[in-house]
N, C-alpha and C positions, 0 to 999 in steps of 0.2 A: 414187277417189270416196266421198265421206262419206255415210253413210245418210241418207234422208230429203232428198235434194237433186237435182233434175232436173238433168243435165248436157247442155250443147248442143255438139253435134260435127260435124265436116263431114267427110266421107271421098270419096275419089275412085277411080273405076273406070276402068281401063285394060284395052281390050280387044286381044287378039291372035286373030284369026279366031274360032273358037268357046269362047275361054279369056279368063279375066280375072285379073288379077295380084291376089293376096291374102297377107295376112299370115298365118302358121300359127301360131295359138296352142293353148294348152292349160289347160284346167281341171282341176287335180289332184282336186278334190272329185267331180267327175261322171266323172272319169277319161276324159275327152273331148278330142280334138282338133278344133278349129274354125277356121273361114276368114273373114277379114274383110277388105275394101280398106283401103288405107292412108290414114291421116288422123289426126284428133286433137280435141282439145278448143278450141274457140272460146274465145280469150281476150277480157277485157274491153277494149272499144274496138276490136275486130278485126273486120273483115266476114268472112263465112264463105269467100267465095272466096280473101281472104286467108291465111286459116288452111290450106286446101288446098294453095297455093303454097307456105307456109312449111313446112308439115309434110311435103310431098314432098322439099323441099330438105334439111331437117333429117334426114329417116330415111334417104334413099337418094343423096343429093346429086344429084338430077335436076331439070332445068327442065322446065315443062310449057306447052302451047299449046293454043288450042281449049277451053277451059274452060267448060263449060256445066252449069247447075243441070238434074238431071233428076227431082228428086223430093224429097219429105220424109217421114222415117218417125219414128213414135214406138215406142220399144223398151222393154219391160218384161223384165227378165231376172234371172238368178241367176249370179254368177260368184263361183268360189270360197267358195259358201256364202252370199253376200252379195247381197241385192237390190239391183237398179240400174235407173234409169229415164234414158233419154236422148232427146232431141230430135236427129234424124240429118238433115242436109242431104246429098243425095247428088249429087255431080257426075261427070260424065265428063270425060275430057281426053285429050290425047295428048301422049307423050313429045316433046321436042326432040332427044333423042339417040335415033336409031333402033336403035342397037346393043342398048339395052335389051329390045327385043322379040325379040331373038336369045338371049339368055340363059335358061337352064333356073332359075337361082336367083339371087335378089338379096339380099345380106346387108343388112341396115338397122340403124340405131344407135336403140337407145331412149334417152329422156330421162335415165333413169337410168345409162347407160352401158353397159348390157346390148346384146346384139345379138338380132335375131331374123331369120327367113327368110321372104323372099317369094318366091312361085312363081307360075307359069301354071298357072292349073286350069282345065280344061274345065267348061262350064256344065251340061253332062249329068251330071256327077258330083254336082252340087248338086240337080238334077232328080229323080235316081234315090233320092235321099236316103241316098246312100252317104257324102257329108261334109257336115255342118252348115254354112251359110253365114248369118253374121249381119251386120247386124241382120235379125231376123224381116221378112219383106216385101221384101227386096231382091231375092230371085231372081226374084219375081213382076214387079217393077218392070224389071227387066233384060230379061225374057223379052218385056214388052209394047214395050219401046224400038224 
């Protein structure tokens, strides 16, 4: 992300009982492990729902169904010591491949060829403050759903 630029992203929440599927990220400056649903930048000319479908396919090679917009958040943050500003469209969906709900870990593919881990994390871990969930305001949105 370039400084002084607002980025539009779309993320998708997948639920398994009282857990959600999240990417496990690290901020080395803060020495913090954090969690965020899968998704990414909305490309020019692409609708946000198309972004979610594309990102889930690219990141974990999965198809989705029952895609629905559940809210929009504005996120001001610092990552790796750099300020960021995002407009976040939050979707919820279901996987077409039901076996994904039985996996404890899903290895995802980054745009740069790197890999990341996605895992099912209980909402209670975020509510207790044990684990940070980003973007800010997401937990409250999910608890009112």
